[in-house]
SEDREN-543706 format. One line per 8 residues: their letters; for each residue x, z, y of C-alpha. Coordinates in Angstrom, 3 decimals. Layout:
<atoms>
a) X,Z,Y | ...
</atoms>
This chain:
<atoms>
msdairpq) 0.000,0.000,0.000 | 1.212,-0.783,3.515 | 2.751,2.107,5.458 | 0.552,1.019,8.343 | -2.575,2.118,6.448 | -2.997,5.760,7.348 | -5.925,8.207,7.418 | -7.025,9.907,10.613
pgildial) -4.706,12.712,11.809 | -5.300,15.958,9.954 | -7.029,14.478,6.888 | -3.971,14.887,4.651 | -3.732,18.530,5.757 | -7.046,19.309,4.072 | -6.642,21.272,0.852 | -8.855,19.873,-1.893
yqggksai) -11.936,21.967,-2.640 | -11.726,23.510,-6.099 | -15.022,24.333,-7.757 | -15.515,26.964,-10.414 | -14.165,26.114,-13.859 | -16.733,24.640,-16.233 | -14.768,24.441,-19.489 | -12.119,26.250,-21.517
sgvanalk) -9.801,24.214,-23.693 | -10.641,24.770,-27.335 | -13.861,26.691,-26.616 | -17.068,24.797,-27.389 | -19.684,27.040,-25.781 | -18.071,28.905,-22.913 | -20.371,31.034,-20.763 | -20.016,29.695,-17.228
lssnenpf) -20.245,32.431,-14.607 | -18.023,30.743,-12.038 | -20.394,28.743,-9.792 | -23.284,31.111,-8.974 | -25.810,29.047,-10.906 | -29.226,30.359,-11.943 | -28.803,31.286,-15.633 | -32.416,30.320,-16.296
gpsdkake) -32.156,26.886,-14.695 | -35.077,25.327,-12.774 | -38.742,26.160,-13.237 | -40.897,24.316,-15.776 | -42.777,22.668,-12.907 | -39.513,21.325,-11.491 | -38.489,20.023,-14.908 | -41.842,18.264,-15.312
aflrsvhq) -41.435,16.593,-11.914 | -37.937,15.493,-12.882 | -39.234,13.829,-16.041 | -42.086,12.099,-14.201 | -39.662,10.672,-11.674 | -38.274,8.251,-14.259 | -41.197,5.956,-13.511 | -39.988,5.487,-9.926
ihrypstd) -36.242,5.128,-10.317 | -36.423,1.398,-9.561 | -37.899,2.196,-6.133 | -35.996,3.181,-3.031 | -36.785,6.719,-1.897 | -38.540,7.465,1.362 | -36.292,7.547,4.376 | -38.176,10.367,6.103
hlalrtai) -38.452,12.837,3.162 | -41.916,13.680,4.476 | -43.390,15.114,1.262 | -40.456,17.462,0.690 | -40.210,18.476,4.346 | -43.934,19.227,4.348 | -43.643,21.371,1.222 | -40.694,23.307,2.671
aevhklda) -42.588,23.809,5.926 | -45.736,25.038,4.199 | -43.879,27.490,1.969 | -41.657,28.906,4.732 | -44.154,28.495,7.598 | -41.977,26.065,9.554 | -42.471,22.956,11.642 | -41.935,20.045,9.215
grvicgag) -40.666,17.899,12.069 | -37.694,20.220,12.495 | -36.630,20.167,8.833 | -33.793,17.864,7.752 | -32.876,17.232,4.107 | -29.449,16.485,2.719 | -27.384,16.107,-0.437 | -26.892,19.852,-0.733
sdeiitfl) -26.488,22.088,2.293 | -22.886,20.808,2.317 | -24.138,17.558,3.809 | -25.988,19.374,6.593 | -22.740,21.215,7.393 | -20.973,17.845,7.511 | -23.622,16.402,9.836 | -23.231,19.338,12.228
cqayagpg) -19.464,18.878,12.426 | -19.757,15.110,12.832 | -22.315,15.440,15.603 | -20.993,18.405,17.561 | -17.247,18.790,16.982 | -14.143,16.640,17.278 | -10.571,16.612,18.579 | -10.008,19.404,21.089
devlfteh) -13.004,21.397,19.832 | -12.947,24.574,17.747 | -15.100,25.505,14.753 | -15.252,29.224,13.932 | -15.911,30.870,10.572 | -15.089,34.191,8.974 | -11.975,35.107,7.025 | -13.634,34.917,3.605
gflmyris) -16.180,32.245,4.515 | -17.219,29.167,2.513 | -14.299,26.737,2.246 | -16.385,23.740,3.342 | -16.523,25.050,6.927 | -12.785,24.506,7.297 | -12.812,21.201,5.421 | -15.705,19.751,7.436
amavgatp) -14.105,20.798,10.720 | -10.766,19.234,9.839 | -12.450,16.049,8.631 | -13.678,15.336,12.167 | -10.430,16.320,13.845 | -11.672,19.665,15.147 | -9.577,22.819,14.988 | -10.713,25.354,12.359
vevperer) -10.526,28.952,13.587 | -10.582,31.700,10.977 | -11.828,35.052,12.295 | -11.025,38.360,10.543 | -13.758,40.234,8.721 | -14.151,43.989,8.558 | -14.039,45.301,5.002 | -15.096,41.899,3.656
ttdvdall) -18.069,41.778,6.019 | -18.735,39.503,9.008 | -17.443,41.105,12.212 | -19.628,40.036,15.142 | -17.303,41.490,17.758 | -14.336,39.582,16.310 | -16.308,36.328,16.318 | -17.381,36.789,19.929
aacnhrtr) -13.820,37.638,20.949 | -12.597,34.407,19.342 | -15.036,32.220,21.282 | -13.909,30.191,24.281 | -14.764,26.982,26.151 | -13.625,24.908,23.150 | -15.955,26.609,20.665 | -18.641,24.216,19.441
lvfianpn) -19.818,25.626,16.099 | -19.822,29.119,14.588 | -20.571,29.305,10.852 | -21.595,32.469,9.033 | -23.112,32.780,5.578 | -25.568,35.650,5.327 | -25.320,36.837,2.553 | -21.735,35.653,2.454
nptgtmis) -19.957,33.825,-0.339 | -17.765,35.009,-2.050 | -18.157,38.612,-0.837 | -21.929,39.039,-1.254 | -22.040,41.176,1.887 | -24.617,40.781,4.637 | -25.073,41.749,8.289 | -28.328,42.825,9.924
aadvarla) -30.755,40.638,11.870 | -29.843,42.625,14.977 | -26.167,41.766,14.537 | -26.967,38.091,14.011 | -29.096,38.115,17.169 | -26.265,39.753,19.115 | -23.944,37.014,17.924 | -26.363,34.261,18.932
dglpdqai) -26.892,35.801,22.360 | -23.169,36.200,23.016 | -22.013,32.661,22.213 | -20.803,30.302,24.938 | -23.495,27.946,26.230 | -22.045,24.900,24.448 | -21.823,26.572,20.998 | -24.231,26.426,18.066
lvldgaya) -24.610,29.279,15.568 | -25.066,27.964,12.023 | -26.615,30.414,9.557 | -25.761,29.389,6.014 | -28.623,30.702,3.890 | -27.530,29.420,0.476 | -28.273,32.849,-0.995 | -31.153,33.843,1.283
eyvegyda) -33.772,33.695,-1.470 | -32.034,36.518,-3.306 | -32.882,38.946,-0.483 | -36.445,40.237,-0.628 | -38.372,39.574,2.594 | -35.452,37.887,4.379 | -36.281,35.000,6.736 | -32.662,33.724,6.834
glaliear) -32.746,33.683,10.639 | -36.036,31.881,11.217 | -37.130,34.252,13.979 | -33.849,33.628,15.799 | -34.280,29.873,15.573 | -37.793,30.008,16.962 | -36.684,32.196,19.881 | -33.471,30.395,20.815
gnvvmtrt) -32.104,26.907,21.251 | -28.643,27.458,19.789 | -29.268,28.489,16.161 | -29.519,26.280,13.053 | -30.192,27.377,9.463 | -28.996,25.651,6.295 | -30.497,26.229,2.842 | -30.013,24.887,-0.669
fskiyglg) -31.862,24.171,-3.901 | -28.643,24.696,-5.880 | -28.835,28.452,-6.358 | -32.096,30.270,-7.083 | -33.981,27.001,-7.677 | -31.461,25.968,-10.357 | -31.008,22.389,-9.099 | -27.280,22.311,-8.382
glrigwgy) -26.849,19.142,-10.415 | -29.260,17.195,-8.207 | -27.592,18.072,-4.867 | -30.475,18.972,-2.561 | -30.301,21.024,0.622 | -32.077,21.310,3.921 | -31.673,22.534,7.450 | -33.922,23.809,10.217
gpqpiidv) -33.318,24.182,13.900 | -34.289,23.202,17.442 | -35.844,19.753,17.675 | -33.064,18.254,19.854 | -30.393,19.259,17.328 | -32.362,18.012,14.312 | -32.994,14.710,16.109 | -29.247,14.311,16.618
lnrirgpf) -28.471,15.052,12.960 | -31.039,12.513,11.762 | -29.224,9.817,13.750 | -26.191,10.118,11.466 | -28.024,10.910,8.223 | -27.986,8.036,5.762 | -31.506,6.632,5.299 | -31.478,7.047,1.497
nlsntale) -29.352,10.166,1.123 | -31.718,11.745,-1.426 | -33.087,10.009,-4.522 | -36.726,9.936,-5.593 | -35.795,12.239,-8.464 | -34.213,14.777,-6.125 | -37.093,14.664,-3.648 | -39.845,15.030,-6.236
taeaavrd) -38.075,17.733,-8.239 | -37.282,19.780,-5.133 | -40.871,19.533,-3.906 | -42.169,20.937,-7.191 | -39.488,23.637,-7.168 | -40.171,24.921,-3.661 | -43.908,25.114,-4.335 | -43.308,27.299,-7.400
qdyvakcr) -42.621,30.528,-5.552 | -43.782,32.653,-8.488 | -40.716,31.431,-10.362 | -38.484,32.200,-7.368 | -39.842,35.748,-7.223 | -39.226,36.217,-10.950 | -35.634,34.984,-10.653 | -35.019,37.185,-7.607
adnarqrv) -36.274,40.304,-9.387 | -34.290,39.592,-12.541 | -31.124,38.906,-10.546 | -31.477,42.136,-8.575 | -31.885,44.154,-11.764 | -28.943,42.564,-13.595 | -26.744,42.638,-10.469 | -27.095,46.397,-10.153
wlaealae) -26.441,46.863,-13.858 | -23.305,44.691,-13.798 | -21.881,46.286,-10.649 | -22.400,49.795,-12.039 | -20.956,48.873,-15.433 | -17.824,47.453,-13.812 | -17.497,50.434,-11.459 | -17.491,52.773,-14.470
lgvpsdis) -14.511,50.789,-15.753 | -12.619,51.273,-12.500 | -13.513,47.860,-11.079 | -15.377,48.426,-7.788 | -17.340,45.926,-5.717 | -19.164,45.871,-2.420 | -22.960,45.957,-2.483 | -23.875,42.342,-3.133
manfvlar) -27.054,40.753,-1.806 | -26.502,37.462,-3.640 | -26.334,36.380,-7.296 | -22.751,37.397,-7.925 | -20.475,40.423,-7.827 | -17.029,40.364,-6.225 | -15.031,42.525,-8.624 | -11.907,44.123,-7.087
fadqaeaq) -8.827,44.833,-9.184 | -5.651,46.743,-8.361 | -3.780,43.601,-7.367 | -3.543,39.865,-7.952 | -1.626,40.305,-11.196 | -4.388,42.423,-12.733 | -7.106,40.041,-11.547 | -5.216,37.090,-13.045
acddylqt) -4.634,38.930,-16.312 | -8.304,39.885,-16.563 | -9.377,36.295,-15.896 | -6.994,35.092,-18.593 | -8.446,37.605,-21.057 | -12.038,36.700,-20.187 | -11.250,33.079,-20.952 | -10.024,34.052,-24.415
qgllvrqv) -13.489,35.558,-24.881 | -15.215,32.348,-23.772 | -16.117,33.673,-20.315 | -15.560,31.683,-17.114 | -15.501,33.519,-13.772 | -14.064,32.488,-10.399 | -10.653,33.375,-9.028 | -10.933,33.607,-5.249
agyklpqc) -7.339,33.614,-4.037 | -8.279,30.516,-2.021 | -10.659,32.756,-0.075 | -7.797,35.186,0.667 | -9.051,37.590,-2.001 | -6.336,37.252,-4.671 | -7.081,40.674,-6.151 | -10.708,39.766,-6.833
lritvgda) -12.801,37.838,-9.333 | -16.240,36.540,-8.382 | -18.607,36.957,-11.310 | -21.986,35.234,-11.312 | -24.887,37.437,-12.374 | -26.065,35.943,-15.654 | -28.927,36.945,-17.892 | -28.898,40.354,-19.600
sgcrrvah) -26.821,39.098,-22.515 | -24.291,37.416,-20.239 | -23.831,40.498,-18.080 | -23.257,42.656,-21.128 | -20.714,40.212,-22.526 | -18.749,40.361,-19.289 | -18.836,44.158,-19.070 | -17.774,44.478,-22.710
avaqfkgv) -14.895,42.039,-22.228 | -13.647,43.817,-19.088 | -13.842,47.098,-20.975 | -11.699,45.622,-23.742 | -9.256,44.312,-21.153 | -9.044,47.766,-19.563 | -8.481,49.377,-22.956 | -11.756,51.314,-22.810
r) -13.403,51.907,-26.191
</atoms>
């Protein structure tokens, strides 16, 4: 290839995103607890919609996603005209960076925040700014102190990944109110459904013009393989994002399956309750083995070990037992392992394996 063919400045500085492991060499049926997937998969109604969609796969999907946007709006009591759909919430994050950040601009996110914030900022030539957390929790004062006239986007996940921690609605409101006039607060609500009664920032969006929410069907809805997400915000911002959204960015199968999934809120409630019960059990079982974790509000536990060597050794042992969890050194948490909350059997397998690793009988 010619030396004259070069990517945009900064692209080669982007570290490749590494997802959670999905296989162990030599192990046929490994239990995957590395990607925060719903252990029960999607609802029966979503599966039925997926199967029906085969009759339409020769047709182009709608460009306006009206049926899905309407379903989301009805379930969450939103304005359908201010909902935008994407190929996972990742794509909404990408749209926001493409539309509102570029060379000379800064994009803020927290120390242990989702890696795609940094990647999406760098992809458009903006400067990523990592802001310290306080005990693995978003620090509003630190974020506000890091803001300046170059700040265009501020990303926080609430609950956060990979820590599972969460800040209050009052703290989020204080952050929104304190941002510079040109900055947008983006509330990543990938795990919002796991928090009973949580609106993921809807009240803030309705009261202000500088807050956007992103959501996903990949977690509690069990549709990670279809790549479906959505966003909600002020009409002017959503109108801008739709100008750069590809007209056919979601397939008929994705649209129809997601519509059925979001309308099945009984299934969501069941998954939320089961996750909460198993999450508490797993966290307590690990704590009894000398492996503490912060109170998680998501569908995973961030297990803390003495140091990186112990975390690595435990991960190695778990793999010998056919268990896949997530190392999070890339999130500046080398002494930790993020463990997805599985079903009751999965949680007990993990606790038993950690006990064996620790030499507890």
